[in-house]
N, C-alpha and C positions, 0 to 999 in steps of 0.2 A: 935574301934581303928584301925582295919585293913582297913575299908572303908575310914576313914579319911586319913590314910597314903597313900592310893592308888589314892586319888583324883587327877584327871588330871588338867593341866593348862587350863584356859579358854582363847582361842585364838580368837581375833577379829581384823579385819581390817575395820575400819569405818572412812571414810574421813570427816564425819560430826561432829566428836567429838570435843568439845571445851576444850582447855587447861584451867583448873581452877587453882586458886591459890593453891599451894602445897609446903610444906617445901622441901628444897633441899635433905634432908636425905631420905624423902619418895620417891622422884623421883628416886634417886640413887638405893634405895632398889627395886623398881618396875623394873628398868632396869636390875639389876643383876638377878632378879627372872625370867626375860624373856629369859635368856641365853639358848642356844642350849643344849639339853640333850640327844641326840641320840649318838650311838657309831660310826657308819660309815656313810659316804656320798658317793654316786655314782652319778655323774652329767655329763651332756653334756653341754658345754658352747660355745657360740659364742663370740669371743674376737677381738676387734679392738685395735691394739697397734700402737701408733704414738709418735715417739721421735723427730719429726720435720724433719726427713730425708725422709724415705720412709714408709708411713703407711702400715700396714699389717692387713689383715682380716684372722683370724685363727679359726679353730675348735679345741676345747680342750676337751679331756676326762679326768675328774678329779675324783680321788678316795682318800678318806681320812679315816684314823682311828684317831679318836679324841685323841689329846695329844701325838700321836705317829708318824704319817707320812702323808705327802701330796704327792700323785703320779700323774704325769701329762703326757699325750701324746698330743703333739701339731701337727696339720696337716694342710697342704695347698696343696690339690690335692694328697699329699703323706705325710708320717710321716716325719716331719722336726726336731722334738725334743722329747726326753723322759727325764723326770726329776723325782728325788726323793728328797724330802725335809724332814728332821727330825729335832728335837730340836738342834742337834749339827752339822749337815752337809747339804751340797747341792751338788748333783751330777746330771750331765746331759750328754747326748751324742746326736749327730746329725747324723742320717743315711744319710742325704743329704750332709753335709760337711765332713763327716767321721772324726769328732773330738769329744773330750770329755772334761769334766771339773769335778774336785773334789775339794771341798773347805769347809770352815766352813760357819756358818750361816750369817756371815758378808756380803756375796755376795748379799743376799736379801736386806740388809740395804743399800748397795751401789746403787742398782737399784732404790730403792724408795727414797733415799736421806735423810733418817732419821734412827736413831738407832731403831731397832725393833727386838724382839725375836720371837720364834716359837709360843708361846701362843698368842702374840699380833697379829701375822699374821692370826692365826685361828680366833680370834675375829673379825678381819676385814672382813673375809669371812662370818661370822655369823651375821653381823650387830650389833656387840657389841663393847663397848668402849675398846680401847687398854689399858686403865688403869682401875684397879678395883676402881670404883667410890665410893664404900663403905669404902675403907680403908683410904681415905683422905677426909678431910672436903671440901665440895663443896658449891658453891653459885649458885643460880638459878635465871634466868630471863625468862619471857614469851615474845618471839619475833616471830612474824608471826605465831601465834597459835602453838608454839612448846616450849618445855622446853630446855633452853640453860644452861647446867651445865658447870662449870669451877672450878678448884681447887681454894680455898681461897688463898692459897699460891702457885703461879706458880713456876715451876722449874727455875733454874738460866739461863739455855741456851735456853729454848723454852716455849711456851705457848700452852695449850691444851683447846679445846672447843668441847663439845659434845651436839649435837642437838637431843633431845629425842622426838619421836612421841607420842602424848597424847592418841592415840588409843591403840597401842600394846606395847609401851615403848621400842621398838627397836630404832635404830638410824636412823634419816634422813640424818645426816651428822656428821663427826668428822674432826677436823683440828689440825695439829701440825705446829706451826709457830715459826721459829727461825729468828728473825729480824737481829740479829748480824751476822749470817752467810748467810743471804739472801736465806733461804730455807723455803719451805712450802709444806706440804702434805695435800691435801683435799680429803676426801673419801665421796662420796655421794651415797645415796640409794634412787633413785627416785621411786622405785616400789618394793613391797613385795608380796608374795603369801603364802597361807597356804598349807602345805604338811604334811600329817600325823600328824595333830594337832601341827605343828610347824610353826611359822611365820618365813619365810626364804626369803632372798633377791631374787628378780626376776631380778633386774638390779642393777649394781654398776658402779661407775666411780671413778677411782683413777687419781688424777692429782698431779704430783710431780714437783716442781720448784726448780732448783738449779742454782743460779747465772744467772738468766734470761733464762736458758735452761729448757724447759718444756717437760715432758713425760706424755702422757695420755693413760690410759688403760680403755676401755669400755667393760663391761662384761654383757652378757645376759645369764641367766640360762635357757636352753631350756627344759631339763628334770632333775628331782632330785628324788633320792630314798634314804631312810635311812635304816640302820640296815640290809643290805643285805650282802651276801658273796662276798667279793671283793679280787682281786689279786693285791698285790703291789710289786711283785717280780721285781728285777731290776738287770741287769748285763751289764756292759759296754764291748763291743767287744774289744778284745785284740789288734787288728790292728788299732784302732782309734788313731789319734794324740792327745796327751794331751795338752790342752791350759791353760794359766795362766791369 
């Protein structure tokens, strides 16, 4: 019994795997089973942020405690931003501009153009669906050698699509589309890597479209470590100007 309980997940990245016919319920179950199960993440990222005005190439130090906090330090020759995101709040300050911000999680939703909570943001970073695909009946199609899951009954204001890789059952892509509000968020995972028996994104692309305005964020994970001692302490300097 002990050996059975401690059996580790089998992790494979094999581009030659063929997507075979499978019920939507089984695809959803395999995807949920592939979820990230470490406690902390310490990663160095290369990020390209383009909102159509002035593209920025940035270095990001990311530290995460799963379900609790995402801590970020953003640099470009010097530290330009430090941020702390929790399930209820977003805080950041800029040593470059000498200003700061404190608000609720809706700030992230405003940036991405769709309603999203902390758990869903985590799932985006882990290559998991923003919706629990086991809690709602799904339908499945095989398109371009991948399983495309979508709820049998889509939400009133938006449609969801999850493209599941047949090798490791993480996502190749997920899309949130609101035709009525002319909004769309596409999240692509062009490359994964295996780190400490976890299949983890190596590259990501987020593309948010709001009323013909597009914001693109390209992320490359340069180094990733799990379950290490990390420091997520955060204090906004008192002399920084508060912005709204």
